[in-house]
N, C-alpha and C positions, 0 to 999 in steps of 0.2 A: 238633327239634321247632319248626315256624315258630307265630308267635302273633298272632292279630289281635285288636285293642281299638277299637270305634268306636262311634259315637255315633248313633241312630235317633231324628229326632225322633219326637215323637207329635202326632198332628193335634189340634186343639183339640175337646175334650168327650171324646178317647177314652181318657183314664187308667187307668177303671175296665174299660173294654174290654183293655186291654194286660194289666192283672193278670189278667184272665181267661183269655186268651189263653195265658198261661204256666201257667196251670192246667191249661187243656186240651191244652196240648202235653204237658207231664208225665203226665197222666191217659191219652194216649196212647203211652206209654214204650216198648212194643215196635215201634210205628212209628215214634216218634222215634229210636231205638237203631238200626233199620235203616236210616234216613235219614242218620243220622251215620256209619254203619260205609261206606255208599255214598261217602259226602262225604269221608271218611278223617279226620273229625274225632272226637278222643279225649276231649275237655272242653270244655265249654260252660256258660257263666255268663252271666246276665242281671242287671242292677241298673236299679232304677227312680229317674231323677233329676228331682226339680222344681228349676226354674230361673226368674230372671226373665226368660227369652226363651222359657219353655214348657218341657215335660216332654220328657224324653229317655229311651231306652233304652239303659243301656249295656250293649254286647256284649263278651264275650271268649270266644276259642275258639282251641285250640292242634291243629293238623294238621300232616302233612308238607309240605303244599303248599297253601298258602292259597287262590292262583287256581284250581286243579283242584278244592278243595273247593267254592267259589262257582260254578264252572262245571259241575260234577254237579249241585248243587241247583237253578241256573237251567234246567238241559237236561233234567230229569228229568220223565217222564212218569207217574211211580208218583203214586197217591192222594193219599196224605201229603204229599207234596211239593207238590204242585200246590195244596192245600189252605194249606199252610204259606205258600208265596210268597203266594198271595191274602190271607191276613189279614194280613200283613207290610205289602202294599201299603194294604190297607184303613186300618190302624192308624197306618201311617208315611208313606204318600205314595210308599215307596221300591219300586219295582220290582226284584227280585232276578233276575230274568230279562233286564233290561236292561242295557247297557255302562254302567260307573259314570261318574258325572258328570266326575270329577276322580281324583286318585292316591290310593290307599289310605291311612288314617292310618300316620302315622311315629311309632315309638315313639321317644321322645327320652329315656328314663330305664329304665333296667334294671339294679336292684340285686338281689343274690343273696348270701345268708349262704353 
């Protein structure tokens, strides 16, 4: 199982909207679960972090193939996925359908008991 951990910047004035988006996403649990299944994601967590540089959403998810998971979401025409991508872009400025600007995050410590 592969792991993705990434920080998404929250656009100024969108902190409350990000929290609402998380609630909306979980409120659409059947659609979200179907989207995760299509993308091969088996677990996903979001955390909200305020910092001197601005707010961030920290995203952790697990899947067999991270690149395929992002590609499935990016290329999907399912209503939920289109809505999800749009909300992410509206709140963070990140276009999940576009090629990434740089390399994926690098895990530099992974300790397990």
